[in-house]
C-alpha positions in Angstrom: 254.3 303.3 188.0 254.8 301.8 184.6 253.0 298.6 185.6 250.4 300.2 188.0 246.7 300.0 187.3 245.9 302.4 190.2 247.5 303.9 193.2 245.7 303.8 196.6 246.9 304.8 200.1 246.9 306.9 203.1 248.4 310.1 201.8 247.5 313.7 202.6 247.2 316.8 200.4 250.8 317.7 199.8 251.8 314.1 199.0 248.7 313.5 196.9 249.4 316.7 194.9 253.0 315.5 194.2 251.9 312.0 193.4 248.9 312.9 191.3 250.9 315.4 189.2 253.1 312.6 188.0 250.4 309.9 187.9 248.1 312.2 185.8 250.9 312.4 183.2 250.9 308.6 183.1 247.1 308.5 183.3 247.1 306.4 186.5 244.1 306.8 188.8 245.1 307.9 192.3 243.0 307.3 195.5 244.0 309.2 198.6 243.1 311.2 201.7 244.1 314.6 200.3 241.5 317.2 200.9 243.0 320.1 198.9 240.5 321.3 196.3 243.4 321.7 193.8 243.5 317.9 193.5 240.2 318.1 191.8 241.0 320.8 189.3 242.3 320.2 185.7 244.4 318.4 184.8 244.7 316.4 188.1 240.9 316.1 188.8 240.3 313.6 186.0 242.7 311.1 187.7 242.3 311.8 191.4 239.6 310.1 193.5 239.2 311.2 197.1 238.7 308.4 199.7 236.5 310.8 201.6 235.7 314.5 200.9 237.6 317.7 200.0 237.8 321.1 201.7 234.6 322.5 200.1 232.6 319.8 201.7 234.5 320.0 205.0 233.8 323.8 205.3 230.2 323.3 204.4 229.8 320.7 207.0 231.1 322.7 210.0 229.4 326.0 209.2 225.8 324.8 209.8 226.9 323.6 213.2 228.5 326.9 214.1 225.3 328.6 212.9 223.1 326.3 214.9 225.1 326.9 218.1 224.7 330.7 217.6 228.3 331.7 216.8 228.5 334.4 214.2 232.0 335.7 214.8 234.6 333.0 214.4 238.4 332.8 214.3 240.3 330.2 212.5 243.6 328.5 213.2 245.0 326.5 210.2 248.0 324.4 209.7 250.5 326.2 207.4 250.3 323.4 204.8 248.6 322.9 201.4 245.4 321.5 202.9 245.2 324.1 205.7 245.7 327.1 203.5 243.1 325.7 201.1 240.6 325.1 204.0 241.1 328.8 205.1 240.2 330.0 201.6 237.1 327.8 201.5 236.0 328.7 205.0 236.1 332.4 204.2 234.3 331.7 200.9 231.3 329.9 202.4 231.1 331.6 205.9 228.9 334.5 204.7 226.3 332.0 203.3 225.7 330.9 206.9 225.8 334.3 208.5 229.3 333.7 209.9 232.0 336.4 210.0 235.6 335.3 210.1 237.1 337.8 212.5 240.7 336.6 211.9 242.9 333.7 211.2 246.3 332.5 212.4 248.6 329.9 210.8 250.4 327.3 212.9 253.5 325.5 211.7 253.1 321.9 210.6 254.3 319.7 213.5 254.3 322.5 216.1 254.5 321.5 219.7 253.7 324.9 221.1 250.8 327.3 220.2 250.5 329.8 223.0 251.6 332.7 220.8 249.1 331.8 218.0 246.2 331.3 220.4 247.0 334.6 222.2 247.0 336.4 218.9 243.6 335.0 218.1 242.3 335.7 221.6 243.0 339.4 221.1 240.5 339.4 218.2 237.8 338.2 220.6 236.1 335.4 218.5 233.0 333.7 219.9 234.4 330.3 218.7 237.4 328.8 216.8 237.5 326.6 213.8 240.7 324.6 214.0 242.0 322.9 210.8 245.2 321.1 211.9 246.9 317.8 212.2 247.7 315.8 215.2 250.7 317.6 216.8 249.3 321.1 216.1 245.8 320.1 217.5 247.5 318.9 220.7 249.5 322.1 220.9 246.3 324.2 220.6 244.6 322.2 223.3 247.4 322.7 225.7 247.7 326.4 224.9 244.0 327.0 225.4 244.2 325.3 228.8 247.4 327.3 229.8 245.6 330.6 228.8 242.5 329.6 230.8 240.5 330.6 227.7 237.2 328.7 227.5 236.4 329.6 223.9 234.5 326.8 222.1 236.7 325.0 219.6 235.5 323.1 216.6 237.9 320.7 214.9 238.5 317.6 212.8 237.9 314.4 214.8 240.5 312.4 212.8 243.4 314.7 213.9 242.1 315.3 217.4 241.7 311.6 218.4 245.5 310.9 218.1 246.2 314.3 219.6 244.6 313.1 222.8 247.5 310.6 223.1 249.8 313.6 223.3 247.8 316.1 225.5 245.3 313.7 227.2 241.5 314.0 226.8 241.0 316.7 229.5 242.2 319.7 227.4 239.7 318.6 224.7 236.7 318.5 227.0 233.8 320.3 225.3 235.4 320.4 221.9 233.0 319.7 219.0 234.1 317.8 215.9 233.1 316.9 212.4 233.8 313.3 211.4 233.4 310.8 208.6 233.8 308.0 211.2 232.4 307.5 214.7 235.0 305.1 215.9 232.8 303.7 218.7 229.8 303.0 216.3 229.0 299.2 216.2 229.4 299.0 212.4 232.9 300.6 212.7 233.9 298.4 215.6 232.8 295.3 213.7 235.3 296.2 210.9 238.1 297.0 213.4 237.6 293.7 215.2 237.8 291.8 212.0 241.0 293.6 211.1 242.5 292.8 214.5 241.5 289.1 214.3 243.3 288.8 210.9 246.4 291.0 211.5 246.7 290.7 215.3 247.1 294.4 215.6 245.0 297.5 215.8 244.7 300.0 212.9 247.0 302.9 213.4 244.2 305.5 213.2 240.7 304.2 212.9 239.2 307.2 211.1 241.7 307.1 208.2 241.6 303.3 208.2 237.8 303.4 207.8 238.1 306.0 205.0 240.5 303.7 203.2 238.3 300.7 203.9 235.2 302.3 202.4 237.1 303.5 199.4 238.5 300.0 198.9 235.0 298.5 199.0 234.1 300.8 196.2 237.2 300.0 194.2 236.6 296.2 194.5 233.0 296.4 193.6 233.8 298.6 190.5 236.4 296.1 189.4 233.9 293.2 189.9 231.4 295.1 187.7 234.1 295.6 185.0 234.8 291.9 185.0 231.1 291.1 184.8 230.7 293.5 181.8 233.9 292.2 180.2 235.5 295.7 180.3 239.3 295.5 179.8 241.3 296.4 182.9 243.1 299.4 181.6 243.9 302.7 183.4 241.4 304.7 181.4 238.7 302.1 181.6 239.1 301.9 185.3 238.9 305.7 185.6 235.7 305.8 183.5 234.2 302.8 185.4 234.9 304.5 188.8 232.8 307.4 187.6 230.0 305.2 186.3 229.8 302.2 188.6 230.7 303.5 192.1 227.2 304.2 193.2 224.9 301.9 195.3 227.7 300.3 197.2 227.1 299.6 200.9 229.7 301.3 203.2 229.7 301.7 207.0 230.7 305.4 207.2 229.9 308.1 208.1 226.8 306.1 208.8 225.7 302.9 207.2 224.6 303.9 203.7 225.0 303.3 200.0 227.3 305.5 198.0 226.5 308.0 195.3 228.6 307.5 192.2 231.8 309.5 191.9 230.5 311.0 188.6 232.4 313.8 187.0 235.1 315.6 189.0 235.3 316.5 191.8 235.6 312.8 192.7 234.4 312.6 196.3 232.6 309.8 198.3 231.6 311.9 201.3 229.7 315.2 201.0 228.9 317.9 203.6 225.5 316.4 204.5 227.1 313.0 205.2 229.4 314.2 208.0 228.5 313.5 211.6 229.1 315.8 214.6 230.7 314.6 217.8 231.5 316.2 221.1 234.1 315.3 223.8 232.3 314.7 227.1 234.0 313.2 230.1 236.8 311.9 227.9 234.5 310.2 225.4 233.4 311.2 222.0 229.6 311.3 221.8 227.2 312.2 219.1 226.5 316.0 219.1 223.0 317.1 218.3 
């Protein structure tokens, strides 16, 4: 840490919170996948830069889809984890703005392999649809439990956790699920990046969505540092932090769709906002754009 100019990597909310609490004391900018809104509050927010979005934007992105699909009474399953609890709070906060009532919520343990009891509890509340905020193992558990209960309630979830979950439960239990995503992994512009990575490293990215989030954030970091060099701005931690706010706009990135970035600006430092997310649906074992 003493010699680091910045920290960047594939870390989630709990890890990002722990890392950023220490890094902020040392005034080291941190880039990560953590979505917990607390990462963007003082004193951490000044030094934390999200590779993608945070839970405010995630909640705001799914609610218009639920509204468009005509669901006004929604239940939520959330992973019992910093990001999941935060997402529940934000979903409840924004739901009324979209005419959505949260009829109940059920936590699921991080890493759970079984979710029949949790899904049964939510079923008793008779929601029209479910918003699932969970990671890979829990998403697979919910998919298997829904099938076991023969309950055809529509489920809306995060693509990035559901895609690896299909490797556990198969694609069939996810049929008809709808997702929000910051990366359509089958899009030509995404596949171009993936193929380039494979040609260099002779291996596939572990998870394409998170890989693409890191890739886009890295493009921004590199361009900002190039701008600093062109402007003869010294490479210090505080200068890098300030430059990320000022010079991170107008950079071409391939996700969620090909676009140019808006600058990070003042905290919260996020690259992807609610209007940028794309909606996907599982059909015949494939993720297709949902309109």
